[in-house]
ZALUM-180897 format. One line per 3 residues: number of its first residue (from 1); their letters; for each residue x, y, z of C-alpha. Coordinates in steps of 0.2 Angstrom, whole numbers. Layout:
BEGIN
NUM = a = X/Y/Z  ...
END
This chain:
BEGIN
1 = mte = 554/507/438  556/504/420  549/489/410
4 = tts = 567/482/410  568/483/429  551/474/430
7 = tsr = 556/460/418  572/458/428  562/457/444
10 = qrt = 552/443/436  567/433/431  575/435/449
13 = gag = 558/430/457  554/415/445  570/406/442
16 = dap = 568/388/440  556/387/455  538/381/452
19 = plv = 525/395/450  517/402/466  500/402/458
22 = rav = 493/391/445  475/391/439  469/379/426
25 = nvm = 452/380/417  444/389/432  425/390/430
28 = ksf = 412/399/440  394/403/438  381/413/448
31 = hgn = 363/407/446  366/400/429  377/414/423
34 = evl = 394/409/418  406/423/425  422/413/422
37 = kgi = 423/402/407  439/392/409  453/404/416
40 = dlt = 471/398/415  484/409/424  502/406/430
43 = vhr = 511/418/442  529/416/447  536/421/464
46 = gev = 541/440/464  530/443/449  517/457/447
49 = vvl = 502/452/436  489/465/432  472/460/427
52 = lgp = 463/472/415  446/472/408  429/480/408
55 = sgs = 417/479/423  408/462/423  422/453/414
58 = gkt = 426/442/429  442/449/436  435/452/454
61 = tfl = 427/434/454  443/426/449  453/435/463
64 = rci = 440/429/475  441/411/469  460/411/472
67 = nql = 458/414/491  442/404/491  430/419/495
70 = eti = 421/411/481  421/392/478  425/387/460
73 = dgg = 413/376/449  427/368/439  446/368/436
76 = riw = 459/369/449  469/383/458  485/379/467
79 = vdg = 495/392/478  512/387/483  509/369/477
82 = elm = 493/367/488  476/364/480  464/378/486
85 = gyr = 448/373/493  449/355/490  458/339/492
88 = edd = 460/327/478  459/308/481  468/294/473
91 = kgh = 454/293/459  456/311/455  439/316/464
94 = lhh = 439/332/473  432/334/490  428/351/499
97 = ltd = 440/356/513  432/361/529  430/379/534
100 = kqv = 444/378/546  455/371/533  451/384/520
103 = aaq = 454/398/533  471/390/536  475/392/517
106 = rrd = 470/410/517  482/415/530  496/415/517
109 = igm = 485/426/505  483/445/509  468/454/500
112 = vfq = 465/472/499  447/476/493  439/491/484
115 = rfn = 432/496/500  444/497/515  434/485/527
118 = lfp = 443/491/542  435/488/559  428/506/562
121 = hkt = 428/504/582  447/500/582  462/511/579
124 = ale = 474/509/565  486/500/576  472/489/583
127 = nli = 466/484/565  484/478/562  487/467/577
130 = eap = 470/459/578  473/444/565  491/441/569
133 = mqv = 486/439/588  470/429/585  474/419/570
136 = kgi = 493/416/571  494/417/590  508/430/590
139 = skk = 510/440/607  503/457/608  520/464/610
142 = eat = 527/456/595  511/460/584  512/479/591
145 = ara = 530/481/586  527/474/568  512/485/566
148 = hel = 522/500/570  535/495/557  521/492/544
151 = leh = 512/509/547  529/517/545  532/507/529
154 = vgl = 515/514/522  518/532/527  507/532/543
157 = adk = 519/531/557  510/545/565  493/538/564
160 = psa = 493/522/576  479/529/587  469/536/574
163 = ypg = 451/528/570  446/524/552  433/538/553
166 = als = 447/551/556  458/545/541  456/550/522
169 = ggq = 451/536/510  469/535/504  475/533/522
172 = qqr = 462/520/526  467/510/511  486/511/516
175 = vai = 481/505/533  471/490/524  487/486/515
178 = ara = 497/486/531  484/475/539  486/462/525
181 = lam = 505/463/526  504/460/545  500/442/541
184 = dpk = 516/440/531  507/433/516  516/424/502
187 = lml = 504/433/489  495/449/489  478/452/479
190 = fde = 472/469/475  454/472/469  453/489/462
193 = pts = 462/497/477  461/515/471  443/514/463
196 = ald = 434/521/479  447/535/481  447/554/476
199 = pel = 459/557/462  471/566/473  473/551/484
202 = vge = 476/538/472  495/542/470  499/538/488
205 = vlr = 491/520/488  500/517/471  517/522/479
208 = vmr = 515/509/493  510/496/479  526/501/469
211 = dla = 537/499/484  530/481/487  533/477/469
214 = kag = 551/483/471  553/473/487  548/457/478
217 = mtm = 530/454/484  520/442/473  505/452/468
220 = ivv = 489/450/457  481/467/454  464/471/446
223 = the = 466/490/441  461/503/428  477/513/432
226 = mgf = 486/511/415  502/520/421  504/508/436
229 = are = 501/494/424  514/500/412  527/503/425
232 = vad = 526/489/437  517/474/429  528/459/423
235 = hvv = 513/452/415  496/459/409  480/449/407
238 = fmd = 465/456/398  449/448/402  432/450/395
241 = agv = 416/441/397  424/428/408  438/423/396
244 = vce = 456/428/394  457/438/378  475/443/377
247 = egt = 490/443/388  509/447/388  520/461/394
250 = are = 513/478/397  522/484/381  513/470/371
253 = vig = 496/471/378  494/489/382  506/496/369
256 = npq = 502/485/355  486/475/358  481/462/345
259 = qer = 463/459/349  449/471/345  441/469/362
262 = tks = 457/474/370  459/489/358  442/495/361
265 = flr = 444/494/380  461/504/379  453/517/368
268 = rmr = 440/520/381  452/520/395  463/533/386
271 = see = 447/543/382  443/544/401  460/548/406
274 = qqe = 460/563/394  443/569/400  450/568/418
277 = rqd = 465/578/414  454/591/405  442/592/420
280 = eqd = 457/595/432  463/609/420  446/617/420
283 = leq = 445/617/439  462/625/440  458/639/428
286 = a = 440/642/437
END
């Protein structure tokens, strides 16, 4: 997919419709440490947004705030027009939703973590049908049929009876993606989905994510995979120390960064990529 294709997808997905995700002045602290210092972000339907930045910059925390795995300390987040985690009264005061209400909001948001978080005692198929049956009340027959479709979609049609321990890391992560998709989410969040994988397994997960992007899935992706960001992202956001330092198209942010912190990060990433290629060449020649 070229950058032109990606931009075309963004226009098709967005149109004149309101954004699917809107975050305004989002703040979050842990034990007095400000992790998010007023993050603003808008994500349109069908858009792929990639969050870049060094470790500790707040990217993962921000993702977790979107689906209320973390409660924000300030600002507001809306998903599909619905205020996440709170209700607002006539005077503009916020009141926490109940755990049950928050869980209901989360049903429309799929999240894929660094670690696969599969149920180790359940097969791939059983991992996929659990939430649709328990949370959405779908029949086992319907959930099973959908699970087989999704396993085929992620290239694992032959693995429905396999337990996670019998699968490679890349296969486990693809099952995790299929499990998130089994809930038919409006939004998919990916938190460094390839960081725990051996290098040779990264490509198989990224291929599934590329297919989702082509199909018009709205995605927010935290990743250090620069090639994926250049190819798939409609919008790139560089975060550091809890703030957005720079944002724009992949060509603008990755190809022609303006801020020194962005430039320094990208130089380091390029150096690491070059070292990885050199290590691969050394192994091949050994």
